[in-house]
N, CA, C and O atoms as CSV, one atom per row, in Angstrom:
chain,resi,resn,atom,element,x,y,z
A,1,MET,N,N,-97.085,-15.928,71.875
A,1,MET,CA,C,-97.967,-15.745,70.754
A,1,MET,C,C,-97.360,-14.678,69.850
A,1,MET,O,O,-97.656,-13.491,69.991
A,2,PRO,N,N,-96.511,-15.108,68.923
A,2,PRO,CA,C,-95.821,-14.163,68.042
A,2,PRO,C,C,-96.769,-13.450,67.079
A,2,PRO,O,O,-97.566,-14.085,66.389
A,3,THR,N,N,-96.671,-12.138,67.044
A,3,THR,CA,C,-97.403,-11.341,66.060
A,3,THR,C,C,-96.514,-11.239,64.820
A,3,THR,O,O,-95.361,-10.818,64.908
A,4,ILE,N,N,-97.052,-11.624,63.681
A,4,ILE,CA,C,-96.293,-11.639,62.435
A,4,ILE,C,C,-96.508,-10.356,61.642
A,4,ILE,O,O,-95.556,-9.786,61.109
A,5,LEU,N,N,-97.751,-9.902,61.564
A,5,LEU,CA,C,-98.086,-8.689,60.808
A,5,LEU,C,C,-99.166,-7.903,61.529
A,5,LEU,O,O,-99.946,-8.450,62.309
A,6,ARG,N,N,-99.193,-6.632,61.257
A,6,ARG,CA,C,-100.322,-5.775,61.618
A,6,ARG,C,C,-100.674,-5.002,60.356
A,6,ARG,O,O,-99.842,-4.291,59.793
A,7,ILE,N,N,-101.901,-5.150,59.930
A,7,ILE,CA,C,-102.385,-4.426,58.747
A,7,ILE,C,C,-103.656,-3.726,59.176
A,7,ILE,O,O,-104.664,-4.371,59.463
A,8,GLY,N,N,-103.606,-2.392,59.219
A,8,GLY,CA,C,-104.759,-1.637,59.704
A,8,GLY,C,C,-105.115,-2.117,61.099
A,8,GLY,O,O,-104.244,-2.202,61.966
A,9,PRO,N,N,-106.388,-2.434,61.329
A,9,PRO,CA,C,-106.811,-2.871,62.664
A,9,PRO,C,C,-106.600,-4.359,62.924
A,9,PRO,O,O,-106.973,-4.857,63.986
A,10,PHE,N,N,-106.007,-5.074,61.971
A,10,PHE,CA,C,-105.888,-6.525,62.063
A,10,PHE,C,C,-104.505,-6.952,62.553
A,10,PHE,O,O,-103.484,-6.437,62.097
A,11,ARG,N,N,-104.493,-7.895,63.482
A,11,ARG,CA,C,-103.247,-8.485,63.983
A,11,ARG,C,C,-103.200,-9.942,63.529
A,11,ARG,O,O,-104.128,-10.711,63.776
A,12,PHE,N,N,-102.105,-10.309,62.862
A,12,PHE,CA,C,-101.899,-11.654,62.345
A,12,PHE,C,C,-100.884,-12.352,63.251
A,12,PHE,O,O,-99.769,-11.860,63.429
A,13,PHE,N,N,-101.265,-13.492,63.821
A,13,PHE,CA,C,-100.403,-14.148,64.800
A,13,PHE,C,C,-100.660,-15.647,64.829
A,13,PHE,O,O,-101.631,-16.137,64.252
A,14,PHE,N,N,-99.783,-16.360,65.504
A,14,PHE,CA,C,-100.039,-17.760,65.825
A,14,PHE,C,C,-99.625,-17.996,67.267
A,14,PHE,O,O,-98.891,-17.203,67.856
A,15,TYR,N,N,-100.102,-19.086,67.819
A,15,TYR,CA,C,-99.757,-19.461,69.182
A,15,TYR,C,C,-98.502,-20.325,69.152
A,15,TYR,O,O,-98.323,-21.140,68.247
A,16,SER,N,N,-97.643,-20.145,70.134
A,16,SER,CA,C,-96.356,-20.831,70.128
A,16,SER,C,C,-96.463,-22.334,70.377
A,16,SER,O,O,-95.471,-23.045,70.212
A,17,ASN,N,N,-97.627,-22.838,70.765
A,17,ASN,CA,C,-97.777,-24.276,71.023
A,17,ASN,C,C,-98.547,-25.000,69.913
A,17,ASN,O,O,-99.087,-26.081,70.147
A,18,GLU,N,N,-98.603,-24.426,68.725
A,18,GLU,CA,C,-99.425,-24.995,67.652
A,18,GLU,C,C,-98.637,-25.722,66.574
A,18,GLU,O,O,-99.143,-25.916,65.469
A,19,ASN,N,N,-97.416,-26.124,66.871
A,19,ASN,CA,C,-96.601,-26.758,65.826
A,19,ASN,C,C,-97.100,-28.147,65.440
A,19,ASN,O,O,-96.590,-28.721,64.477
A,20,GLY,N,N,-98.066,-28.704,66.145
A,20,GLY,CA,C,-98.634,-29.991,65.764
A,20,GLY,C,C,-99.707,-29.882,64.696
A,20,GLY,O,O,-100.173,-30.896,64.178
A,21,GLU,N,N,-100.100,-28.672,64.366
A,21,GLU,CA,C,-101.128,-28.438,63.346
A,21,GLU,C,C,-100.477,-28.006,62.038
A,21,GLU,O,O,-99.328,-27.564,62.036
A,22,PRO,N,N,-101.199,-28.128,60.926
A,22,PRO,CA,C,-100.676,-27.581,59.667
A,22,PRO,C,C,-100.500,-26.066,59.797
A,22,PRO,O,O,-101.133,-25.441,60.648
A,23,PRO,N,N,-99.643,-25.472,58.956
A,23,PRO,CA,C,-99.418,-24.025,59.028
A,23,PRO,C,C,-100.724,-23.235,58.895
A,23,PRO,O,O,-101.536,-23.490,58.006
A,24,HIS,N,N,-100.901,-22.282,59.789
A,24,HIS,CA,C,-102.095,-21.438,59.779
A,24,HIS,C,C,-101.794,-20.129,60.483
A,24,HIS,O,O,-100.744,-19.965,61.105
A,25,ILE,N,N,-102.726,-19.205,60.376
A,25,ILE,CA,C,-102.582,-17.887,61.000
A,25,ILE,C,C,-103.912,-17.497,61.633
A,25,ILE,O,O,-104.983,-17.776,61.094
A,26,HIS,N,N,-103.820,-16.852,62.776
A,26,HIS,CA,C,-104.997,-16.289,63.426
A,26,HIS,C,C,-105.011,-14.799,63.122
A,26,HIS,O,O,-103.956,-14.171,63.024
A,27,VAL,N,N,-106.193,-14.239,62.975
A,27,VAL,CA,C,-106.345,-12.813,62.729
A,27,VAL,C,C,-107.322,-12.276,63.762
A,27,VAL,O,O,-108.398,-12.837,63.968
A,28,GLN,N,N,-106.931,-11.178,64.410
A,28,GLN,CA,C,-107.756,-10.593,65.462
A,28,GLN,C,C,-107.991,-9.116,65.196
A,28,GLN,O,O,-107.108,-8.391,64.737
A,29,LYS,N,N,-109.200,-8.700,65.500
A,29,LYS,CA,C,-109.576,-7.283,65.500
A,29,LYS,C,C,-110.583,-7.139,66.638
A,29,LYS,O,O,-111.663,-7.726,66.595
A,30,ASP,N,N,-110.229,-6.365,67.643
A,30,ASP,CA,C,-111.083,-6.211,68.823
A,30,ASP,C,C,-111.450,-7.596,69.368
A,30,ASP,O,O,-110.560,-8.382,69.695
A,31,ASN,N,N,-112.735,-7.900,69.469
A,31,ASN,CA,C,-113.155,-9.196,70.008
A,31,ASN,C,C,-113.495,-10.201,68.897
A,31,ASN,O,O,-114.161,-11.206,69.148
A,32,MET,N,N,-113.039,-9.927,67.682
A,32,MET,CA,C,-113.272,-10.813,66.543
A,32,MET,C,C,-112.011,-11.629,66.276
A,32,MET,O,O,-110.894,-11.141,66.446
A,33,LEU,N,N,-112.206,-12.870,65.858
A,33,LEU,CA,C,-111.075,-13.758,65.622
A,33,LEU,C,C,-111.376,-14.677,64.437
A,33,LEU,O,O,-112.495,-15.166,64.281
A,34,ALA,N,N,-110.364,-14.901,63.614
A,34,ALA,CA,C,-110.483,-15.841,62.496
A,34,ALA,C,C,-109.203,-16.658,62.420
A,34,ALA,O,O,-108.145,-16.239,62.889
A,35,LYS,N,N,-109.326,-17.830,61.822
A,35,LYS,CA,C,-108.174,-18.708,61.615
A,35,LYS,C,C,-108.183,-19.151,60.160
A,35,LYS,O,O,-109.204,-19.600,59.640
A,36,PHE,N,N,-107.028,-19.019,59.512
A,36,PHE,CA,C,-106.883,-19.417,58.117
A,36,PHE,C,C,-105.754,-20.425,57.983
A,36,PHE,O,O,-104.662,-20.208,58.509
A,37,TRP,N,N,-106.009,-21.532,57.278
A,37,TRP,CA,C,-104.943,-22.432,56.874
A,37,TRP,C,C,-104.126,-21.696,55.817
A,37,TRP,O,O,-104.669,-20.876,55.076
A,38,LEU,N,N,-102.841,-21.978,55.740
A,38,LEU,CA,C,-101.970,-21.230,54.834
A,38,LEU,C,C,-101.660,-21.936,53.523
A,38,LEU,O,O,-101.249,-21.282,52.565
A,39,SER,N,N,-101.842,-23.242,53.453
A,39,SER,CA,C,-101.482,-23.932,52.220
A,39,SER,C,C,-102.470,-25.062,51.935
A,39,SER,O,O,-102.307,-26.172,52.442
A,40,PRO,N,N,-103.481,-24.787,51.134
A,40,PRO,CA,C,-103.847,-23.506,50.517
A,40,PRO,C,C,-104.551,-22.602,51.528
A,40,PRO,O,O,-104.943,-23.037,52.611
A,41,VAL,N,N,-104.699,-21.341,51.148
A,41,VAL,CA,C,-105.379,-20.383,52.024
A,41,VAL,C,C,-106.867,-20.711,52.041
A,41,VAL,O,O,-107.561,-20.605,51.030
A,42,VAL,N,N,-107.338,-21.117,53.230
A,42,VAL,CA,C,-108.737,-21.493,53.420
A,42,VAL,C,C,-109.145,-21.076,54.824
A,42,VAL,O,O,-108.387,-21.259,55.776
A,43,LEU,N,N,-110.320,-20.525,54.949
A,43,LEU,CA,C,-110.845,-20.174,56.263
A,43,LEU,C,C,-111.089,-21.439,57.075
A,43,LEU,O,O,-111.793,-22.344,56.628
A,44,ALA,N,N,-110.507,-21.499,58.267
A,44,ALA,CA,C,-110.713,-22.650,59.155
A,44,ALA,C,C,-111.850,-22.397,60.130
A,44,ALA,O,O,-112.517,-23.335,60.566
A,45,GLY,N,N,-112.077,-21.118,60.478
A,45,GLY,CA,C,-113.150,-20.772,61.398
A,45,GLY,C,C,-113.080,-19.307,61.767
A,45,GLY,O,O,-112.052,-18.655,61.584
A,46,SER,N,N,-114.185,-18.793,62.289
A,46,SER,CA,C,-114.187,-17.383,62.693
A,46,SER,C,C,-115.244,-17.139,63.757
A,46,SER,O,O,-116.204,-17.895,63.904
A,47,THR,N,N,-115.035,-16.066,64.482
A,47,THR,CA,C,-115.966,-15.616,65.500
A,47,THR,C,C,-116.177,-14.117,65.327
A,47,THR,O,O,-115.241,-13.329,65.463
A,48,ARG,N,N,-117.400,-13.736,65.031
A,48,ARG,CA,C,-117.852,-12.346,64.992
A,48,ARG,C,C,-117.440,-11.519,63.769
A,48,ARG,O,O,-117.885,-10.378,63.645
A,49,PHE,N,N,-116.616,-12.043,62.868
A,49,PHE,CA,C,-116.306,-11.299,61.649
A,49,PHE,C,C,-117.475,-11.430,60.677
A,49,PHE,O,O,-118.097,-12.488,60.580
A,50,SER,N,N,-117.764,-10.352,59.964
A,50,SER,CA,C,-118.801,-10.409,58.928
A,50,SER,C,C,-118.240,-11.109,57.693
A,50,SER,O,O,-117.025,-11.251,57.550
A,51,ALA,N,N,-119.117,-11.539,56.815
A,51,ALA,CA,C,-118.695,-12.190,55.572
A,51,ALA,C,C,-117.818,-11.249,54.752
A,51,ALA,O,O,-116.843,-11.688,54.142
A,52,LYS,N,N,-118.149,-9.979,54.732
A,52,LYS,CA,C,-117.367,-8.989,53.981
A,52,LYS,C,C,-115.947,-8.890,54.546
A,52,LYS,O,O,-114.974,-8.873,53.792
A,53,GLU,N,N,-115.835,-8.825,55.874
A,53,GLU,CA,C,-114.514,-8.749,56.494
A,53,GLU,C,C,-113.719,-10.031,56.248
A,53,GLU,O,O,-112.509,-9.974,56.029
A,54,LEU,N,N,-114.383,-11.176,56.280
A,54,LEU,CA,C,-113.686,-12.435,56.031
A,54,LEU,C,C,-113.136,-12.504,54.611
A,54,LEU,O,O,-112.051,-13.042,54.394
A,55,ARG,N,N,-113.873,-11.966,53.645
A,55,ARG,CA,C,-113.357,-11.919,52.267
A,55,ARG,C,C,-112.114,-11.031,52.203
A,55,ARG,O,O,-111.138,-11.364,51.531
A,56,LYS,N,N,-112.159,-9.900,52.908
A,56,LYS,CA,C,-111.002,-8.993,52.946
A,56,LYS,C,C,-109.819,-9.688,53.614
A,56,LYS,O,O,-108.690,-9.590,53.134
A,57,LEU,N,N,-110.071,-10.386,54.715
A,57,LEU,CA,C,-108.996,-11.087,55.420
A,57,LEU,C,C,-108.391,-12.186,54.565
A,57,LEU,O,O,-107.173,-12.361,54.540
A,58,GLU,N,N,-109.239,-12.925,53.865
A,58,GLU,CA,C,-108.722,-13.977,52.986
A,58,GLU,C,C,-107.802,-13.385,51.923
A,58,GLU,O,O,-106.769,-13.971,51.599
A,59,ALA,N,N,-108.168,-12.235,51.383
A,59,ALA,CA,C,-107.318,-11.572,50.389
A,59,ALA,C,C,-105.999,-11.134,51.027
A,59,ALA,O,O,-104.943,-11.278,50.409
A,60,LEU,N,N,-106.040,-10.606,52.244
A,60,LEU,CA,C,-104.818,-10.185,52.932
A,60,LEU,C,C,-103.918,-11.373,53.248
A,60,LEU,O,O,-102.699,-11.287,53.099
A,61,VAL,N,N,-104.505,-12.468,53.678
A,61,VAL,CA,C,-103.715,-13.669,53.956
A,61,VAL,C,C,-103.089,-14.182,52.660
A,61,VAL,O,O,-101.917,-14.557,52.644
A,62,THR,N,N,-103.852,-14.199,51.589
A,62,THR,CA,C,-103.329,-14.650,50.297
A,62,THR,C,C,-102.182,-13.753,49.832
A,62,THR,O,O,-101.153,-14.248,49.371
A,63,GLU,N,N,-102.358,-12.431,49.953
A,63,GLU,CA,C,-101.312,-11.480,49.545
A,63,GLU,C,C,-100.032,-11.669,50.355
A,63,GLU,O,O,-98.936,-11.453,49.837
A,64,ASN,N,N,-100.156,-12.063,51.600
A,64,ASN,CA,C,-99.012,-12.186,52.502
A,64,ASN,C,C,-98.658,-13.635,52.820
A,64,ASN,O,O,-97.926,-13.900,53.774
A,65,GLN,N,N,-99.169,-14.563,52.035
A,65,GLN,CA,C,-98.979,-15.985,52.299
A,65,GLN,C,C,-97.505,-16.358,52.434
A,65,GLN,O,O,-97.139,-17.097,53.348
A,66,HIS,N,N,-96.669,-15.864,51.551
A,66,HIS,CA,C,-95.246,-16.204,51.583
A,66,HIS,C,C,-94.612,-15.759,52.906
A,66,HIS,O,O,-93.895,-16.530,53.543
A,67,THR,N,N,-94.875,-14.534,53.309
A,67,THR,CA,C,-94.338,-13.992,54.565
A,67,THR,C,C,-94.834,-14.791,55.761
A,67,THR,O,O,-94.067,-15.097,56.674
A,68,LEU,N,N,-96.111,-15.125,55.754
A,68,LEU,CA,C,-96.700,-15.870,56.870
A,68,LEU,C,C,-96.135,-17.280,56.943
A,68,LEU,O,O,-95.845,-17.771,58.034
A,69,MET,N,N,-95.974,-17.938,55.802
A,69,MET,CA,C,-95.397,-19.285,55.777
A,69,MET,C,C,-93.935,-19.256,56.240
A,69,MET,O,O,-93.505,-20.127,56.996
A,70,GLU,N,N,-93.187,-18.269,55.792
A,70,GLU,CA,C,-91.793,-18.139,56.227
A,70,GLU,C,C,-91.711,-17.989,57.736
A,70,GLU,O,O,-90.891,-18.638,58.387
A,71,ALA,N,N,-92.563,-17.133,58.295
A,71,ALA,CA,C,-92.564,-16.914,59.747
A,71,ALA,C,C,-92.916,-18.197,60.485
A,71,ALA,O,O,-92.288,-18.524,61.492
A,72,TRP,N,N,-93.920,-18.932,59.992
A,72,TRP,CA,C,-94.322,-20.199,60.610
A,72,TRP,C,C,-93.139,-21.184,60.593
A,72,TRP,O,O,-92.768,-21.742,61.626
A,73,ASN,N,N,-92.564,-21.382,59.420
A,73,ASN,CA,C,-91.470,-22.349,59.276
A,73,ASN,C,C,-90.251,-21.956,60.106
A,73,ASN,O,O,-89.618,-22.809,60.727
A,74,GLU,N,N,-89.930,-20.687,60.117
A,74,GLU,CA,C,-88.791,-20.198,60.891
A,74,GLU,C,C,-89.014,-20.428,62.391
A,74,GLU,O,O,-88.116,-20.886,63.096
A,75,TYR,N,N,-90.205,-20.108,62.860
A,75,TYR,CA,C,-90.495,-20.219,64.282
A,75,TYR,C,C,-90.515,-21.672,64.755
A,75,TYR,O,O,-89.934,-22.003,65.788
A,76,PHE,N,N,-91.176,-22.523,64.003
A,76,PHE,CA,C,-91.355,-23.900,64.462
A,76,PHE,C,C,-90.207,-24.836,64.089
A,76,PHE,O,O,-90.130,-25.943,64.622
A,77,SER,N,N,-89.321,-24.424,63.196
A,77,SER,CA,C,-88.165,-25.286,62.880
A,77,SER,C,C,-86.939,-24.878,63.687
A,77,SER,O,O,-85.940,-25.596,63.717
A,78,GLY,N,N,-87.019,-23.724,64.340
A,78,GLY,CA,C,-85.844,-23.216,65.069
A,78,GLY,C,C,-85.763,-23.631,66.491
A,78,GLY,O,O,-84.820,-23.261,67.189
């Protein structure tokens, strides 16, 4: 489960067996988890994050979309 970024308390990662799905990123903070599709950036689902935190996460994913997509493509094409 490669960690791509850490921003504040948030860890951005994907699971190594998810290459059958469209590009996406999981975000974790403590016992909270969210999943965002990367192209376009859209919330796929979440557990325990507040609406305010999800808006912040969506902005962070959007700001780092290029880096996250590069990491996804590099990992799953290699």
